[in-house]
Every structure is written in structure tokens, then in C-alpha cells.
N, C-alpha and C positions, 0 to 999 in steps of 0.2 A: 188692817191698822184697826183699832178700837175707835167705836163711834163718836167717843168723846174728842181723840186726835184728829178724825176727818172734821168735825166741825171747828176746832181750835184751828188748823189750817185754814179754811174757808174761811174763819173770819179774821185772819191775817190777811188774808187776799182781799176779802171786801174793804179792811181798814186801808189797806197800800190803795188801792182806788178811789177810796175818800178823800185821803189826804192828798194824793196827786189832783184831783178835781179840783181843790183848795188852795192848790199852788206851791205844796211841798215839793221838795225834791228828796226822794229816798235813798238815804247813803248807805245802810246797813239793814240787811234782815238776819233775824235770828243771831245776832252776834252773841258769841260767847267768848267771857273771861272768867276764867276758874270756876266756881260753882253756879255764876251767873249768865243767864240769857235774857238778851235784849231782845223783845219783839223785833220792835223795829226803830232804827235811829233815822231822824228825818232833817232836814234843815227848812227853815223858811228865814231869808234874810239874814241877819248875822246870830241868829237864834239856833242852836242844834236841839230837837226834841227828843225825849227816850219817851217812846209809846209803849206801853202796856198793853196787849189786846186780850179783853177777858170775853169770851163768846159762852153763852148759856142757850139752850134751847127754850127754857122757861125761866121766869122771874120768880117761880115759887119758892126757891130757898135763899132768896135774896137778890139785891142786884148785884150784876157781873163785877162792878169794881168793888164791892163789899170784901172780895175775895182777893184781893191784894193784901196781903199780911207785913207787919213790919220788918220782918227778916228778909223778905223779897225785897222791901226799898231799899234797905242796907245792902243787898248785893248789887242793886240796878245801879246805886251812888257809887260804889266801887268800880264797877266794870265801865262806867261814864267817865270816871274820873282817867281810868286807865286810856280809854278810847282817846279821850283829848289830848294826855300827854304824850300817847305814840302817835298822835296825828298832828303834834304841836298846833293845834287850834287856838284862836283868842277868840272866844264866842260865848254868848251867854247859853245857859242852858236851862231847859225847863221839861218837866216831867209831865206828861200826860196819859190819860186812860182812855182807850175806846173801848165802850160796853157795847156789847151787840148780843140782843135778842133775834135768834133767828130760829124760825118753826114755821108750821103749814099756815100757820097767819101770815106772814110775811116776815121782815127783815126791819129792827129797829135799830140804828145806829145814835150812839150818843159821844159826842168827843168832851171829855171834861179836861179843859186845859189847866196848866198848874196843878195837878190834882193832889200831889203830895210832899213836893220837895222843890225849894227853889233856892240857886246858888244867889 
């Protein structure tokens, strides 16, 4: 596996642990619908949270959250619409980003709630 894929998987694992410690229930990991992949679908109370995890080894080329593009947001919205309908859920939806910088200096996790779209 390429180094960036390993870092990405490690980032998702860190994000899940981070969310669970904050009281979120993890509903799905790597949920796929058409061309979209949702890293994490979590729930806290009556809100379903779509979490995009961005992991980098350095902030040198920009913050991880800067790499979420409009087309990706569009795909995530489509995927979660499908998920909500398929599971007959009556919930609020929130889109978050968990940005992780992990390198030899340590790990920095930033949770950006309501990061780019809100129903």
C-alpha cells in the first residue's frame, strides 16, 4: 500500500477514536454510493454526522481541510441523501471535517463541525 494510503487509513482510525471519545456512535465506515465514499457516518443524539477525514504529514501545502473540493461535497451530499432515504431516518444532517496532521513531531487533530453544508 502506498504511504499516503497508509497515512489516510491511520487518520480514519484516529478520527473514529476521537469521535467515540466525544460520545459519537459510529454508524458506517467507508460508506460507498455511486462515485462517493463517505469516510465516517456517525450519530450524536438526533443528528447524523457525515465526516470527511483529511490526513497529511505536513501543513506545508495547505491545511488538510482545504483539499475538500466542491465536486466531492456534491458527491457526499448525494451519498448521504441516499443513506437517509434507504435507512428511513428522520434526523438532522451535519457535515464535518476532521483534519489531521501526523508526523514525527506528533499528531494534531482538528474537528471542524458544520464545515461545508447544512440541511
